[in-house]
mmCIF file of the N, C-alpha and C atoms, coordinates in Angstrom:
data_MODEL
# 
_entry.id   MODEL 
# 
loop_
_atom_site.group_PDB 
_atom_site.id 
_atom_site.type_symbol 
_atom_site.label_atom_id 
_atom_site.label_alt_id 
_atom_site.label_comp_id 
_atom_site.label_asym_id 
_atom_site.label_entity_id 
_atom_site.label_seq_id 
_atom_site.pdbx_PDB_ins_code 
_atom_site.Cartn_x 
_atom_site.Cartn_y 
_atom_site.Cartn_z 
_atom_site.occupancy 
_atom_site.B_iso_or_equiv 
_atom_site.pdbx_formal_charge 
_atom_site.auth_seq_id 
_atom_site.auth_comp_id 
_atom_site.auth_asym_id 
_atom_site.auth_atom_id 
_atom_site.pdbx_PDB_model_num 
ATOM 1   N N  . MET A 1 1  ? 0.841   -1.173  0.000   1.00 0.00 ? 1  MET A N  1 
ATOM 2   C CA . MET A 1 1  ? 0.000   0.000   0.000   1.00 0.00 ? 1  MET A CA 1 
ATOM 3   C C  . MET A 1 1  ? 0.889   1.240   0.000   1.00 0.00 ? 1  MET A C  1 
ATOM 4   N N  . TYR A 1 2  ? 0.431   2.250   -0.680  1.00 0.00 ? 2  TYR A N  1 
ATOM 5   C CA . TYR A 1 2  ? 1.208   3.476   -0.808  1.00 0.00 ? 2  TYR A CA 1 
ATOM 6   C C  . TYR A 1 2  ? 0.738   4.510   0.212   1.00 0.00 ? 2  TYR A C  1 
ATOM 7   N N  . LEU A 1 3  ? 1.644   5.354   0.609   1.00 0.00 ? 3  LEU A N  1 
ATOM 8   C CA . LEU A 1 3  ? 1.277   6.479   1.471   1.00 0.00 ? 3  LEU A CA 1 
ATOM 9   C C  . LEU A 1 3  ? 0.572   7.517   0.627   1.00 0.00 ? 3  LEU A C  1 
ATOM 10  N N  . ARG A 1 4  ? -0.428  8.094   1.187   1.00 0.00 ? 4  ARG A N  1 
ATOM 11  C CA . ARG A 1 4  ? -1.141  9.138   0.473   1.00 0.00 ? 4  ARG A CA 1 
ATOM 12  C C  . ARG A 1 4  ? -0.654  10.481  0.984   1.00 0.00 ? 4  ARG A C  1 
ATOM 13  N N  . LEU A 1 5  ? 0.001   11.195  0.100   1.00 0.00 ? 5  LEU A N  1 
ATOM 14  C CA . LEU A 1 5  ? 0.507   12.519  0.449   1.00 0.00 ? 5  LEU A CA 1 
ATOM 15  C C  . LEU A 1 5  ? -0.511  13.563  0.034   1.00 0.00 ? 5  LEU A C  1 
ATOM 16  N N  . PRO A 1 6  ? -0.615  14.619  0.780   1.00 0.00 ? 6  PRO A N  1 
ATOM 17  C CA . PRO A 1 6  ? -1.549  15.681  0.405   1.00 0.00 ? 6  PRO A CA 1 
ATOM 18  C C  . PRO A 1 6  ? -1.221  16.212  -0.984  1.00 0.00 ? 6  PRO A C  1 
ATOM 19  N N  . GLY A 1 7  ? -2.244  16.248  -1.834  1.00 0.00 ? 7  GLY A N  1 
ATOM 20  C CA . GLY A 1 7  ? -2.049  16.748  -3.194  1.00 0.00 ? 7  GLY A CA 1 
ATOM 21  C C  . GLY A 1 7  ? -1.369  15.743  -4.099  1.00 0.00 ? 7  GLY A C  1 
ATOM 22  N N  . GLY A 1 8  ? -1.110  14.561  -3.604  1.00 0.00 ? 8  GLY A N  1 
ATOM 23  C CA . GLY A 1 8  ? -0.430  13.544  -4.397  1.00 0.00 ? 8  GLY A CA 1 
ATOM 24  C C  . GLY A 1 8  ? -1.392  12.729  -5.253  1.00 0.00 ? 8  GLY A C  1 
ATOM 25  N N  . PHE A 1 9  ? -0.841  11.754  -5.899  1.00 0.00 ? 9  PHE A N  1 
ATOM 26  C CA . PHE A 1 9  ? -1.609  10.903  -6.796  1.00 0.00 ? 9  PHE A CA 1 
ATOM 27  C C  . PHE A 1 9  ? -2.640  10.090  -6.020  1.00 0.00 ? 9  PHE A C  1 
ATOM 28  N N  . SER A 1 10 ? -3.841  10.032  -6.519  1.00 0.00 ? 10 SER A N  1 
ATOM 29  C CA . SER A 1 10 ? -4.896  9.263   -5.879  1.00 0.00 ? 10 SER A CA 1 
ATOM 30  C C  . SER A 1 10 ? -5.111  7.968   -6.659  1.00 0.00 ? 10 SER A C  1 
ATOM 31  N N  . GLU A 1 11 ? -4.841  6.831   -6.002  1.00 0.00 ? 11 GLU A N  1 
ATOM 32  C CA . GLU A 1 11 ? -5.039  5.541   -6.653  1.00 0.00 ? 11 GLU A CA 1 
ATOM 33  C C  . GLU A 1 11 ? -6.515  5.300   -6.948  1.00 0.00 ? 11 GLU A C  1 
ATOM 34  N N  . GLU A 1 12 ? -7.371  5.836   -6.109  1.00 0.00 ? 12 GLU A N  1 
ATOM 35  C CA . GLU A 1 12 ? -8.802  5.631   -6.295  1.00 0.00 ? 12 GLU A CA 1 
ATOM 36  C C  . GLU A 1 12 ? -9.286  6.305   -7.572  1.00 0.00 ? 12 GLU A C  1 
ATOM 37  N N  . GLU A 1 13 ? -8.780  7.487   -7.859  1.00 0.00 ? 13 GLU A N  1 
ATOM 38  C CA . GLU A 1 13 ? -9.160  8.174   -9.102  1.00 0.00 ? 13 GLU A CA 1 
ATOM 39  C C  . GLU A 1 13 ? -8.668  7.375   -10.307 1.00 0.00 ? 13 GLU A C  1 
ATOM 40  N N  . ARG A 1 14 ? -7.436  6.889   -10.225 1.00 0.00 ? 14 ARG A N  1 
ATOM 41  C CA . ARG A 1 14 ? -6.869  6.088   -11.318 1.00 0.00 ? 14 ARG A CA 1 
ATOM 42  C C  . ARG A 1 14 ? -7.644  4.786   -11.488 1.00 0.00 ? 14 ARG A C  1 
ATOM 43  N N  . ALA A 1 15 ? -7.981  4.143   -10.370 1.00 0.00 ? 15 ALA A N  1 
ATOM 44  C CA . ALA A 1 15 ? -8.747  2.894   -10.425 1.00 0.00 ? 15 ALA A CA 1 
ATOM 45  C C  . ALA A 1 15 ? -10.129 3.135   -11.039 1.00 0.00 ? 15 ALA A C  1 
ATOM 46  N N  . ALA A 1 16 ? -10.756 4.249   -10.679 1.00 0.00 ? 16 ALA A N  1 
ATOM 47  C CA . ALA A 1 16 ? -12.066 4.578   -11.237 1.00 0.00 ? 16 ALA A CA 1 
ATOM 48  C C  . ALA A 1 16 ? -11.961 4.802   -12.746 1.00 0.00 ? 16 ALA A C  1 
ATOM 49  N N  . ALA A 1 17 ? -10.907 5.494   -13.165 1.00 0.00 ? 17 ALA A N  1 
ATOM 50  C CA . ALA A 1 17 ? -10.696 5.733   -14.596 1.00 0.00 ? 17 ALA A CA 1 
ATOM 51  C C  . ALA A 1 17 ? -10.455 4.417   -15.335 1.00 0.00 ? 17 ALA A C  1 
ATOM 52  N N  . LEU A 1 18 ? -9.684  3.525   -14.727 1.00 0.00 ? 18 LEU A N  1 
ATOM 53  C CA . LEU A 1 18 ? -9.437  2.215   -15.349 1.00 0.00 ? 18 LEU A CA 1 
ATOM 54  C C  . LEU A 1 18 ? -10.714 1.374   -15.416 1.00 0.00 ? 18 LEU A C  1 
ATOM 55  N N  . ARG A 1 19 ? -11.553 1.428   -14.377 1.00 0.00 ? 19 ARG A N  1 
ATOM 56  C CA . ARG A 1 19 ? -12.817 0.704   -14.409 1.00 0.00 ? 19 ARG A CA 1 
ATOM 57  C C  . ARG A 1 19 ? -13.732 1.245   -15.508 1.00 0.00 ? 19 ARG A C  1 
ATOM 58  N N  . GLN A 1 20 ? -13.744 2.566   -15.652 1.00 0.00 ? 20 GLN A N  1 
ATOM 59  C CA . GLN A 1 20 ? -14.554 3.189   -16.699 1.00 0.00 ? 20 GLN A CA 1 
ATOM 60  C C  . GLN A 1 20 ? -14.044 2.777   -18.084 1.00 0.00 ? 20 GLN A C  1 
ATOM 61  N N  . HIS A 1 21 ? -12.724 2.776   -18.251 1.00 0.00 ? 21 HIS A N  1 
ATOM 62  C CA . HIS A 1 21 ? -12.128 2.361   -19.528 1.00 0.00 ? 21 HIS A CA 1 
ATOM 63  C C  . HIS A 1 21 ? -12.433 0.884   -19.806 1.00 0.00 ? 21 HIS A C  1 
ATOM 64  N N  . ALA A 1 22 ? -12.346 0.041   -18.787 1.00 0.00 ? 22 ALA A N  1 
ATOM 65  C CA . ALA A 1 22 ? -12.649 -1.383  -18.939 1.00 0.00 ? 22 ALA A CA 1 
ATOM 66  C C  . ALA A 1 22 ? -14.106 -1.577  -19.353 1.00 0.00 ? 22 ALA A C  1 
ATOM 67  N N  . ALA A 1 23 ? -15.013 -0.809  -18.787 1.00 0.00 ? 23 ALA A N  1 
ATOM 68  C CA . ALA A 1 23 ? -16.428 -0.910  -19.142 1.00 0.00 ? 23 ALA A CA 1 
ATOM 69  C C  . ALA A 1 23 ? -16.648 -0.485  -20.593 1.00 0.00 ? 23 ALA A C  1 
ATOM 70  N N  . ALA A 1 24 ? -15.953 0.577   -21.023 1.00 0.00 ? 24 ALA A N  1 
ATOM 71  C CA . ALA A 1 24 ? -16.084 1.043   -22.407 1.00 0.00 ? 24 ALA A CA 1 
ATOM 72  C C  . ALA A 1 24 ? -15.540 0.007   -23.384 1.00 0.00 ? 24 ALA A C  1 
ATOM 73  N N  . VAL A 1 25 ? -14.402 -0.582  -23.055 1.00 0.00 ? 25 VAL A N  1 
ATOM 74  C CA . VAL A 1 25 ? -13.814 -1.608  -23.920 1.00 0.00 ? 25 VAL A CA 1 
ATOM 75  C C  . VAL A 1 25 ? -14.715 -2.840  -23.963 1.00 0.00 ? 25 VAL A C  1 
ATOM 76  N N  . SER A 1 26 ? -15.283 -3.209  -22.842 1.00 0.00 ? 26 SER A N  1 
ATOM 77  C CA . SER A 1 26 ? -16.192 -4.346  -22.786 1.00 0.00 ? 26 SER A CA 1 
ATOM 78  C C  . SER A 1 26 ? -17.431 -4.101  -23.648 1.00 0.00 ? 26 SER A C  1 
ATOM 79  N N  . ALA A 1 27 ? -17.986 -2.903  -23.593 1.00 0.00 ? 27 ALA A N  1 
ATOM 80  C CA . ALA A 1 27 ? -19.147 -2.555  -24.413 1.00 0.00 ? 27 ALA A CA 1 
ATOM 81  C C  . ALA A 1 27 ? -18.784 -2.585  -25.893 1.00 0.00 ? 27 ALA A C  1 
ATOM 82  N N  . GLN A 1 28 ? -17.597 -2.092  -26.226 1.00 0.00 ? 28 GLN A N  1 
ATOM 83  C CA . GLN A 1 28 ? -17.148 -2.110  -27.617 1.00 0.00 ? 28 GLN A CA 1 
ATOM 84  C C  . GLN A 1 28 ? -16.969 -3.549  -28.102 1.00 0.00 ? 28 GLN A C  1 
ATOM 85  N N  . ALA A 1 29 ? -16.404 -4.412  -27.278 1.00 0.00 ? 29 ALA A N  1 
ATOM 86  C CA . ALA A 1 29 ? -16.222 -5.814  -27.639 1.00 0.00 ? 29 ALA A CA 1 
ATOM 87  C C  . ALA A 1 29 ? -17.576 -6.487  -27.840 1.00 0.00 ? 29 ALA A C  1 
ATOM 88  N N  . GLU A 1 30 ? -18.529 -6.176  -26.996 1.00 0.00 ? 30 GLU A N  1 
ATOM 89  C CA . GLU A 1 30 ? -19.877 -6.738  -27.134 1.00 0.00 ? 30 GLU A CA 1 
ATOM 90  C C  . GLU A 1 30 ? -20.521 -6.294  -28.440 1.00 0.00 ? 30 GLU A C  1 
ATOM 91  N N  . ALA A 1 31 ? -20.345 -5.017  -28.797 1.00 0.00 ? 31 ALA A N  1 
ATOM 92  C CA . ALA A 1 31 ? -20.904 -4.509  -30.052 1.00 0.00 ? 31 ALA A CA 1 
ATOM 93  C C  . ALA A 1 31 ? -20.248 -5.186  -31.251 1.00 0.00 ? 31 ALA A C  1 
ATOM 94  N N  . LEU A 1 32 ? -18.945 -5.411  -31.181 1.00 0.00 ? 32 LEU A N  1 
ATOM 95  C CA . LEU A 1 32 ? -18.237 -6.044  -32.294 1.00 0.00 ? 32 LEU A CA 1 
ATOM 96  C C  . LEU A 1 32 ? -18.556 -7.533  -32.408 1.00 0.00 ? 32 LEU A C  1 
ATOM 97  N N  . SER A 1 33 ? -18.952 -8.149  -31.313 1.00 0.00 ? 33 SER A N  1 
ATOM 98  C CA . SER A 1 33 ? -19.224 -9.591  -31.345 1.00 0.00 ? 33 SER A CA 1 
ATOM 99  C C  . SER A 1 33 ? -20.396 -9.926  -32.257 1.00 0.00 ? 33 SER A C  1 
ATOM 100 N N  . SER A 1 34 ? -21.290 -8.983  -32.505 1.00 0.00 ? 34 SER A N  1 
ATOM 101 C CA . SER A 1 34 ? -22.417 -9.246  -33.410 1.00 0.00 ? 34 SER A CA 1 
ATOM 102 C C  . SER A 1 34 ? -21.964 -9.334  -34.861 1.00 0.00 ? 34 SER A C  1 
ATOM 103 N N  . ALA A 1 35 ? -20.771 -8.831  -35.162 1.00 0.00 ? 35 ALA A N  1 
ATOM 104 C CA . ALA A 1 35 ? -20.255 -8.873  -36.526 1.00 0.00 ? 35 ALA A CA 1 
ATOM 105 C C  . ALA A 1 35 ? -19.433 -10.128 -36.801 1.00 0.00 ? 35 ALA A C  1 
ATOM 106 N N  . VAL A 1 36 ? -19.281 -10.970 -35.806 1.00 0.00 ? 36 VAL A N  1 
ATOM 107 C CA . VAL A 1 36 ? -18.463 -12.169 -35.950 1.00 0.00 ? 36 VAL A CA 1 
ATOM 108 C C  . VAL A 1 36 ? -19.315 -13.309 -36.495 1.00 0.00 ? 36 VAL A C  1 
ATOM 109 N N  . VAL A 1 37 ? -18.785 -13.996 -37.483 1.00 0.00 ? 37 VAL A N  1 
ATOM 110 C CA . VAL A 1 37 ? -19.462 -15.159 -38.047 1.00 0.00 ? 37 VAL A CA 1 
ATOM 111 C C  . VAL A 1 37 ? -18.623 -16.379 -37.722 1.00 0.00 ? 37 VAL A C  1 
ATOM 112 N N  . GLU A 1 38 ? -19.257 -17.368 -37.129 1.00 0.00 ? 38 GLU A N  1 
ATOM 113 C CA . GLU A 1 38 ? -18.516 -18.572 -36.798 1.00 0.00 ? 38 GLU A CA 1 
ATOM 114 C C  . GLU A 1 38 ? -18.199 -19.347 -38.075 1.00 0.00 ? 38 GLU A C  1 
ATOM 115 N N  . ARG A 1 39 ? -17.016 -19.886 -38.128 1.00 0.00 ? 39 ARG A N  1 
ATOM 116 C CA . ARG A 1 39 ? -16.556 -20.660 -39.274 1.00 0.00 ? 39 ARG A CA 1 
ATOM 117 C C  . ARG A 1 39 ? -16.506 -22.127 -38.902 1.00 0.00 ? 39 ARG A C  1 
ATOM 118 N N  . PRO A 1 40 ? -16.887 -22.997 -39.838 1.00 0.00 ? 40 PRO A N  1 
ATOM 119 C CA . PRO A 1 40 ? -16.805 -24.422 -39.529 1.00 0.00 ? 40 PRO A CA 1 
ATOM 120 C C  . PRO A 1 40 ? -15.356 -24.885 -39.473 1.00 0.00 ? 40 PRO A C  1 
ATOM 121 N N  . MET A 1 41 ? -15.103 -25.829 -38.597 1.00 0.00 ? 41 MET A N  1 
ATOM 122 C CA . MET A 1 41 ? -13.761 -26.413 -38.495 1.00 0.00 ? 41 MET A CA 1 
ATOM 123 C C  . MET A 1 41 ? -13.886 -27.896 -38.768 1.00 0.00 ? 41 MET A C  1 
ATOM 124 N N  . PRO A 1 42 ? -13.225 -28.442 -39.684 1.00 0.00 ? 42 PRO A N  1 
ATOM 125 C CA . PRO A 1 42 ? -12.309 -27.808 -40.625 1.00 0.00 ? 42 PRO A CA 1 
ATOM 126 C C  . PRO A 1 42 ? -13.076 -27.024 -41.688 1.00 0.00 ? 42 PRO A C  1 
ATOM 127 N N  . SER A 1 43 ? -12.357 -26.190 -42.406 1.00 0.00 ? 43 SER A N  1 
ATOM 128 C CA . SER A 1 43 ? -12.969 -25.349 -43.428 1.00 0.00 ? 43 SER A CA 1 
ATOM 129 C C  . SER A 1 43 ? -13.695 -26.186 -44.467 1.00 0.00 ? 43 SER A C  1 
ATOM 130 N N  . GLN A 1 44 ? -14.851 -25.710 -44.890 1.00 0.00 ? 44 GLN A N  1 
ATOM 131 C CA . GLN A 1 44 ? -15.629 -26.397 -45.914 1.00 0.00 ? 44 GLN A CA 1 
ATOM 132 C C  . GLN A 1 44 ? -15.563 -25.659 -47.247 1.00 0.00 ? 44 GLN A C  1 
ATOM 133 N N  . TYR A 1 45 ? -14.659 -24.692 -47.360 1.00 0.00 ? 45 TYR A N  1 
ATOM 134 C CA . TYR A 1 45 ? -14.555 -23.874 -48.565 1.00 0.00 ? 45 TYR A CA 1 
ATOM 135 C C  . TYR A 1 45 ? -14.305 -24.734 -49.802 1.00 0.00 ? 45 TYR A C  1 
ATOM 136 N N  . GLY A 1 46 ? -13.368 -25.662 -49.721 1.00 0.00 ? 46 GLY A N  1 
ATOM 137 C CA . GLY A 1 46 ? -13.042 -26.507 -50.873 1.00 0.00 ? 46 GLY A CA 1 
ATOM 138 C C  . GLY A 1 46 ? -14.234 -27.322 -51.333 1.00 0.00 ? 46 GLY A C  1 
ATOM 139 N N  . ALA A 1 47 ? -14.993 -27.887 -50.397 1.00 0.00 ? 47 ALA A N  1 
ATOM 140 C CA . ALA A 1 47 ? -16.175 -28.679 -50.746 1.00 0.00 ? 47 ALA A CA 1 
ATOM 141 C C  . ALA A 1 47 ? -17.245 -27.815 -51.395 1.00 0.00 ? 47 ALA A C  1 
ATOM 142 N N  . VAL A 1 48 ? -17.426 -26.598 -50.888 1.00 0.00 ? 48 VAL A N  1 
ATOM 143 C CA . VAL A 1 48 ? -18.427 -25.692 -51.463 1.00 0.00 ? 48 VAL A CA 1 
ATOM 144 C C  . VAL A 1 48 ? -18.028 -25.290 -52.877 1.00 0.00 ? 48 VAL A C  1 
ATOM 145 N N  . VAL A 1 49 ? -16.765 -24.966 -53.091 1.00 0.00 ? 49 VAL A N  1 
ATOM 146 C CA . VAL A 1 49 ? -16.291 -24.601 -54.431 1.00 0.00 ? 49 VAL A CA 1 
ATOM 147 C C  . VAL A 1 49 ? -16.501 -25.766 -55.393 1.00 0.00 ? 49 VAL A C  1 
ATOM 148 N N  . LYS A 1 50 ? -16.227 -26.967 -54.936 1.00 0.00 ? 50 LYS A N  1 
ATOM 149 C CA . LYS A 1 50 ? -16.416 -28.161 -55.767 1.00 0.00 ? 50 LYS A CA 1 
ATOM 150 C C  . LYS A 1 50 ? -17.894 -28.323 -56.132 1.00 0.00 ? 50 LYS A C  1 
ATOM 151 N N  . ASP A 1 51 ? -18.787 -28.162 -55.157 1.00 0.00 ? 51 ASP A N  1 
ATOM 152 C CA . ASP A 1 51 ? -20.224 -28.273 -55.410 1.00 0.00 ? 51 ASP A CA 1 
ATOM 153 C C  . ASP A 1 51 ? -20.717 -27.203 -56.378 1.00 0.00 ? 51 ASP A C  1 
ATOM 154 N N  . VAL A 1 52 ? -20.253 -25.986 -56.199 1.00 0.00 ? 52 VAL A N  1 
ATOM 155 C CA . VAL A 1 52 ? -20.654 -24.897 -57.099 1.00 0.00 ? 52 VAL A CA 1 
ATOM 156 C C  . VAL A 1 52 ? -20.161 -25.179 -58.510 1.00 0.00 ? 52 VAL A C  1 
ATOM 157 N N  . GLY A 1 53 ? -18.927 -25.654 -58.640 1.00 0.00 ? 53 GLY A N  1 
ATOM 158 C CA . GLY A 1 53 ? -18.393 -25.995 -59.959 1.00 0.00 ? 53 GLY A CA 1 
ATOM 159 C C  . GLY A 1 53 ? -19.212 -27.076 -60.632 1.00 0.00 ? 53 GLY A C  1 
ATOM 160 N N  . ALA A 1 54 ? -19.620 -28.094 -59.870 1.00 0.00 ? 54 ALA A N  1 
ATOM 161 C CA . ALA A 1 54 ? -20.445 -29.165 -60.434 1.00 0.00 ? 54 ALA A CA 1 
ATOM 162 C C  . ALA A 1 54 ? -21.811 -28.627 -60.855 1.00 0.00 ? 54 ALA A C  1 
ATOM 163 N N  . PHE A 1 55 ? -22.400 -27.732 -60.066 1.00 0.00 ? 55 PHE A N  1 
ATOM 164 C CA . PHE A 1 55 ? -23.692 -27.138 -60.407 1.00 0.00 ? 55 PHE A CA 1 
ATOM 165 C C  . PHE A 1 55 ? -23.593 -26.310 -61.685 1.00 0.00 ? 55 PHE A C  1 
ATOM 166 N N  . VAL A 1 56 ? -22.557 -25.480 -61.764 1.00 0.00 ? 56 VAL A N  1 
ATOM 167 C CA . VAL A 1 56 ? -22.388 -24.624 -62.944 1.00 0.00 ? 56 VAL A CA 1 
ATOM 168 C C  . VAL A 1 56 ? -22.126 -25.477 -64.190 1.00 0.00 ? 56 VAL A C  1 
ATOM 169 N N  . ALA A 1 57 ? -21.414 -26.579 -64.028 1.00 0.00 ? 57 ALA A N  1 
ATOM 170 C CA . ALA A 1 57 ? -21.118 -27.446 -65.170 1.00 0.00 ? 57 ALA A CA 1 
ATOM 171 C C  . ALA A 1 57 ? -22.349 -28.211 -65.646 1.00 0.00 ? 57 ALA A C  1 
ATOM 172 N N  . SER A 1 58 ? -23.373 -28.319 -64.810 1.00 0.00 ? 58 SER A N  1 
ATOM 173 C CA . SER A 1 58 ? -24.556 -29.083 -65.210 1.00 0.00 ? 58 SER A CA 1 
ATOM 174 C C  . SER A 1 58 ? -25.783 -28.180 -65.262 1.00 0.00 ? 58 SER A C  1 
ATOM 175 N N  . THR A 1 59 ? -26.561 -28.178 -64.213 1.00 0.00 ? 59 THR A N  1 
ATOM 176 C CA . THR A 1 59 ? -27.836 -27.463 -64.164 1.00 0.00 ? 59 THR A CA 1 
ATOM 177 C C  . THR A 1 59 ? -27.673 -25.951 -64.261 1.00 0.00 ? 59 THR A C  1 
ATOM 178 N N  . GLY A 1 60 ? -26.651 -25.422 -63.669 1.00 0.00 ? 60 GLY A N  1 
ATOM 179 C CA . GLY A 1 60 ? -26.499 -23.972 -63.594 1.00 0.00 ? 60 GLY A CA 1 
ATOM 180 C C  . GLY A 1 60 ? -25.615 -23.382 -64.668 1.00 0.00 ? 60 GLY A C  1 
ATOM 181 N N  . SER A 1 61 ? -25.478 -24.050 -65.792 1.00 0.00 ? 61 SER A N  1 
ATOM 182 C CA . SER A 1 61 ? -24.620 -23.503 -66.850 1.00 0.00 ? 61 SER A CA 1 
ATOM 183 C C  . SER A 1 61 ? -25.209 -22.194 -67.370 1.00 0.00 ? 61 SER A C  1 
ATOM 184 N N  . THR A 1 62 ? -24.350 -21.344 -67.888 1.00 0.00 ? 62 THR A N  1 
ATOM 185 C CA . THR A 1 62 ? -24.775 -20.022 -68.347 1.00 0.00 ? 62 THR A CA 1 
ATOM 186 C C  . THR A 1 62 ? -25.831 -20.140 -69.441 1.00 0.00 ? 62 THR A C  1 
ATOM 187 N N  . SER A 1 63 ? -25.605 -21.031 -70.398 1.00 0.00 ? 63 SER A N  1 
ATOM 188 C CA . SER A 1 63 ? -26.575 -21.158 -71.495 1.00 0.00 ? 63 SER A CA 1 
ATOM 189 C C  . SER A 1 63 ? -27.941 -21.626 -70.984 1.00 0.00 ? 63 SER A C  1 
ATOM 190 N N  . ARG A 1 64 ? -27.954 -22.523 -70.006 1.00 0.00 ? 64 ARG A N  1 
ATOM 191 C CA . ARG A 1 64 ? -29.229 -23.006 -69.448 1.00 0.00 ? 64 ARG A CA 1 
ATOM 192 C C  . ARG A 1 64 ? -29.942 -21.881 -68.711 1.00 0.00 ? 64 ARG A C  1 
ATOM 193 N N  . ILE A 1 65 ? -29.228 -21.109 -67.926 1.00 0.00 ? 65 ILE A N  1 
ATOM 194 C CA . ILE A 1 65 ? -29.847 -20.003 -67.185 1.00 0.00 ? 65 ILE A CA 1 
ATOM 195 C C  . ILE A 1 65 ? -30.396 -18.960 -68.150 1.00 0.00 ? 65 ILE A C  1 
ATOM 196 N N  . VAL A 1 66 ? -29.644 -18.637 -69.198 1.00 0.00 ? 66 VAL A N  1 
ATOM 197 C CA . VAL A 1 66 ? -30.102 -17.649 -70.187 1.00 0.00 ? 66 VAL A CA 1 
ATOM 198 C C  . VAL A 1 66 ? -31.352 -18.155 -70.902 1.00 0.00 ? 66 VAL A C  1 
ATOM 199 N N  . SER A 1 67 ? -31.361 -19.436 -71.272 1.00 0.00 ? 67 SER A N  1 
ATOM 200 C CA . SER A 1 67 ? -32.546 -19.973 -71.956 1.00 0.00 ? 67 SER A CA 1 
ATOM 201 C C  . SER A 1 67 ? -33.760 -19.981 -71.025 1.00 0.00 ? 67 SER A C  1 
ATOM 202 N N  . LEU A 1 68 ? -33.566 -20.288 -69.751 1.00 0.00 ? 68 LEU A N  1 
ATOM 203 C CA . LEU A 1 68 ? -34.670 -20.221 -68.794 1.00 0.00 ? 68 LEU A CA 1 
ATOM 204 C C  . LEU A 1 68 ? -35.185 -18.795 -68.639 1.00 0.00 ? 68 LEU A C  1 
ATOM 205 N N  . ALA A 1 69 ? -34.274 -17.831 -68.567 1.00 0.00 ? 69 ALA A N  1 
ATOM 206 C CA . ALA A 1 69 ? -34.676 -16.425 -68.448 1.00 0.00 ? 69 ALA A CA 1 
ATOM 207 C C  . ALA A 1 69 ? -35.415 -15.972 -69.699 1.00 0.00 ? 69 ALA A C  1 
ATOM 208 N N  . ASP A 1 70 ? -34.949 -16.392 -70.870 1.00 0.00 ? 70 ASP A N  1 
ATOM 209 C CA . ASP A 1 70 ? -35.641 -16.043 -72.115 1.00 0.00 ? 70 ASP A CA 1 
ATOM 210 C C  . ASP A 1 70 ? -37.043 -16.640 -72.128 1.00 0.00 ? 70 ASP A C  1 
ATOM 211 N N  . GLY A 1 71 ? -37.168 -17.867 -71.644 1.00 0.00 ? 71 GLY A N  1 
ATOM 212 C CA . GLY A 1 71 ? -38.482 -18.508 -71.570 1.00 0.00 ? 71 GLY A CA 1 
ATOM 213 C C  . GLY A 1 71 ? -39.415 -17.763 -70.635 1.00 0.00 ? 71 GLY A C  1 
ATOM 214 N N  . LEU A 1 72 ? -38.889 -17.256 -69.536 1.00 0.00 ? 72 LEU A N  1 
ATOM 215 C CA . LEU A 1 72 ? -39.719 -16.479 -68.615 1.00 0.00 ? 72 LEU A CA 1 
ATOM 216 C C  . LEU A 1 72 ? -40.176 -15.182 -69.250 1.00 0.00 ? 72 LEU A C  1 
ATOM 217 N N  . GLU A 1 73 ? -39.294 -14.527 -70.007 1.00 0.00 ? 73 GLU A N  1 
ATOM 218 C CA . GLU A 1 73 ? -39.674 -13.279 -70.673 1.00 0.00 ? 73 GLU A CA 1 
ATOM 219 C C  . GLU A 1 73 ? -40.785 -13.538 -71.675 1.00 0.00 ? 73 GLU A C  1 
ATOM 220 N N  . VAL A 1 74 ? -40.686 -14.611 -72.438 1.00 0.00 ? 74 VAL A N  1 
ATOM 221 C CA . VAL A 1 74 ? -41.709 -14.937 -73.425 1.00 0.00 ? 74 VAL A CA 1 
ATOM 222 C C  . VAL A 1 74 ? -43.040 -15.205 -72.723 1.00 0.00 ? 74 VAL A C  1 
ATOM 223 N N  . GLN A 1 75 ? -43.022 -15.973 -71.639 1.00 0.00 ? 75 GLN A N  1 
ATOM 224 C CA . GLN A 1 75 ? -44.244 -16.281 -70.911 1.00 0.00 ? 75 GLN A CA 1 
ATOM 225 C C  . GLN A 1 75 ? -44.875 -15.019 -70.309 1.00 0.00 ? 75 GLN A C  1 
ATOM 226 N N  . CYS A 1 76 ? -44.043 -14.086 -69.853 1.00 0.00 ? 76 CYS A N  1 
ATOM 227 C CA . CYS A 1 76 ? -44.570 -12.844 -69.279 1.00 0.00 ? 76 CYS A CA 1 
ATOM 228 C C  . CYS A 1 76 ? -45.297 -12.030 -70.334 1.00 0.00 ? 76 CYS A C  1 
ATOM 229 N N  . PHE A 1 77 ? -44.723 -11.963 -71.530 1.00 0.00 ? 77 PHE A N  1 
ATOM 230 C CA . PHE A 1 77 ? -45.352 -11.181 -72.606 1.00 0.00 ? 77 PHE A CA 1 
ATOM 231 C C  . PHE A 1 77 ? -46.605 -11.871 -73.125 1.00 0.00 ? 77 PHE A C  1 
ATOM 232 N N  . VAL A 1 78 ? -46.622 -13.195 -73.153 1.00 0.00 ? 78 VAL A N  1 
ATOM 233 C CA . VAL A 1 78 ? -47.790 -13.940 -73.628 1.00 0.00 ? 78 VAL A CA 1 
ATOM 234 C C  . VAL A 1 78 ? -48.951 -13.776 -72.649 1.00 0.00 ? 78 VAL A C  1 
ATOM 235 N N  . SER A 1 79 ? -48.655 -13.759 -71.360 1.00 0.00 ? 79 SER A N  1 
ATOM 236 C CA . SER A 1 79 ? -49.729 -13.668 -70.373 1.00 0.00 ? 79 SER A CA 1 
ATOM 237 C C  . SER A 1 79 ? -50.347 -12.280 -70.280 1.00 0.00 ? 79 SER A C  1 
ATOM 238 N N  . LEU A 1 80 ? -49.699 -11.275 -70.846 1.00 0.00 ? 80 LEU A N  1 
ATOM 239 C CA . LEU A 1 80 ? -50.280 -9.915  -70.813 1.00 0.00 ? 80 LEU A CA 1 
ATOM 240 C C  . LEU A 1 80 ? -51.395 -9.897  -71.786 1.00 0.00 ? 80 LEU A C  1 
# 
């Protein structure tokens, strides 16, 4: 314990300031925690890329999507 000299440093003021700073940092950490997205372990990125590639190579090919969109446009105009 330190001696308290008149007009000297007050540990209580410093402790209060540190508690206030700790509360502010804690609130900031809580606010940032909502922006965190949990990641699967192990990473599934490679499997997802493989699945997307297989989809694009088959059902989701550009020509198939364009032909489906063209078919929708024709049906929209016919139904008017």
